[in-house]
C-alpha positions as protocol buffer text, in pm:
chain_id: "A"
residue {
  index: 1
  type: MET
  ca { x: -1636 y: -1197 z: 2071 }
}
residue {
  index: 2
  type: SER
  ca { x: -1502 y: -1014 z: 1802 }
}
residue {
  index: 3
  type: SER
  ca { x: -1149 y: -1093 z: 1761 }
}
residue {
  index: 4
  type: ARG
  ca { x: -843 y: -765 z: 1705 }
}
residue {
  index: 5
  type: PRO
  ca { x: -741 y: -726 z: 1345 }
}
residue {
  index: 6
  type: LEU
  ca { x: -435 y: -859 z: 1220 }
}
residue {
  index: 7
  type: LEU
  ca { x: -301 y: -514 z: 1160 }
}
residue {
  index: 8
  type: GLN
  ca { x: -458 y: -128 z: 1168 }
}
residue {
  index: 9
  type: LEU
  ca { x: -473 y: 0 z: 805 }
}
residue {
  index: 10
  type: TYR
  ca { x: -349 y: 435 z: 761 }
}
residue {
  index: 11
  type: THR
  ca { x: -463 y: 451 z: 439 }
}
residue {
  index: 12
  type: THR
  ca { x: -790 y: 511 z: 389 }
}
residue {
  index: 13
  type: PHE
  ca { x: -1014 y: 433 z: 113 }
}
residue {
  index: 14
  type: ALA
  ca { x: -1015 y: 710 z: -33 }
}
residue {
  index: 15
  type: GLU
  ca { x: -649 y: 768 z: 2 }
}
residue {
  index: 16
  type: PHE
  ca { x: -665 y: 406 z: -186 }
}
residue {
  index: 17
  type: GLU
  ca { x: -875 y: 438 z: -452 }
}
residue {
  index: 18
  type: ALA
  ca { x: -743 y: 772 z: -547 }
}
residue {
  index: 19
  type: PRO
  ca { x: -415 y: 655 z: -702 }
}
residue {
  index: 20
  type: HIS
  ca { x: -577 y: 436 z: -903 }
}
residue {
  index: 21
  type: GLU
  ca { x: -816 y: 620 z: -1015 }
}
residue {
  index: 22
  type: ARG
  ca { x: -562 y: 898 z: -1127 }
}
residue {
  index: 23
  type: HIS
  ca { x: -389 y: 577 z: -1258 }
}
residue {
  index: 24
  type: ASP
  ca { x: -677 y: 580 z: -1528 }
}
residue {
  index: 25
  type: ARG
  ca { x: -704 y: 869 z: -1611 }
}
residue {
  index: 26
  type: THR
  ca { x: -346 y: 886 z: -1725 }
}
residue {
  index: 27
  type: ARG
  ca { x: -164 y: 795 z: -2041 }
}
residue {
  index: 28
  type: SER
  ca { x: -50 y: 444 z: -2111 }
}
residue {
  index: 29
  type: THR
  ca { x: 321 y: 675 z: -2228 }
}
residue {
  index: 30
  type: SER
  ca { x: 312 y: 784 z: -1937 }
}
residue {
  index: 31
  type: LYS
  ca { x: 636 y: 696 z: -1726 }
}
residue {
  index: 32
  type: THR
  ca { x: 534 y: 918 z: -1387 }
}
residue {
  index: 33
  type: VAL
  ca { x: 157 y: 960 z: -1246 }
}
residue {
  index: 34
  type: THR
  ca { x: 115 y: 1270 z: -944 }
}
residue {
  index: 35
  type: VAL
  ca { x: -44 y: 1137 z: -668 }
}
residue {
  index: 36
  type: ASP
  ca { x: -127 y: 1357 z: -305 }
}
residue {
  index: 37
  type: ARG
  ca { x: 156 y: 1247 z: -85 }
}
residue {
  index: 38
  type: GLN
  ca { x: 34 y: 1167 z: 194 }
}
residue {
  index: 39
  type: ALA
  ca { x: -193 y: 859 z: 72 }
}
residue {
  index: 40
  type: LEU
  ca { x: 176 y: 782 z: -100 }
}
residue {
  index: 41
  type: VAL
  ca { x: 372 y: 804 z: 321 }
}
residue {
  index: 42
  type: HIS
  ca { x: 14 y: 603 z: 400 }
}
residue {
  index: 43
  type: ILE
  ca { x: 2 y: 355 z: 172 }
}
residue {
  index: 44
  type: LEU
  ca { x: 399 y: 288 z: 225 }
}
residue {
  index: 45
  type: MET
  ca { x: 402 y: 243 z: 577 }
}
residue {
  index: 46
  type: ASP
  ca { x: 68 y: -39 z: 525 }
}
residue {
  index: 47
  type: HIS
  ca { x: 358 y: -204 z: 302 }
}
residue {
  index: 48
  type: ALA
  ca { x: 561 y: -179 z: 531 }
}
residue {
  index: 49
  type: ARG
  ca { x: 322 y: -318 z: 827 }
}
residue {
  index: 50
  type: MET
  ca { x: 208 y: -607 z: 602 }
}
residue {
  index: 51
  type: LEU
  ca { x: 527 y: -729 z: 530 }
}
residue {
  index: 52
  type: GLU
  ca { x: 653 y: -738 z: 883 }
}
residue {
  index: 53
  type: ALA
  ca { x: 340 y: -845 z: 1011 }
}
residue {
  index: 54
  type: LEU
  ca { x: 410 y: -1182 z: 692 }
}
residue {
  index: 55
  type: ARG
  ca { x: 682 y: -1183 z: 838 }
}
residue {
  index: 56
  type: LYS
  ca { x: 672 y: -1243 z: 1176 }
}
residue {
  index: 57
  type: ALA
  ca { x: 440 y: -1477 z: 1069 }
}
residue {
  index: 58
  type: GLY
  ca { x: 615 y: -1649 z: 823 }
}
residue {
  index: 59
  type: ARG
  ca { x: 381 y: -1618 z: 539 }
}
residue {
  index: 60
  type: VAL
  ca { x: 605 y: -1460 z: 286 }
}
residue {
  index: 61
  type: ASP
  ca { x: 891 y: -1457 z: 111 }
}
residue {
  index: 62
  type: VAL
  ca { x: 1057 y: -1125 z: -30 }
}
residue {
  index: 63
  type: ALA
  ca { x: 1322 y: -1129 z: -277 }
}
residue {
  index: 64
  type: GLU
  ca { x: 1643 y: -945 z: -162 }
}
residue {
  index: 65
  type: PRO
  ca { x: 1768 y: -645 z: -438 }
}
residue {
  index: 66
  type: HIS
  ca { x: 2012 y: -763 z: -676 }
}
């Protein structure tokens, strides 16, 4: 019997890889990188869910903004 995953991600593997590939093709002097909006939304949603899961488990300390 397999255990239930701790977290289900919204981000697909392709959505995760695309911004990395885009970054690799961007000049080092560039201040911006254009990425797919839906991929960014999914990554942000996954990050928020990951932080919440880690907070509940007492396994993360996130610095508050100054």
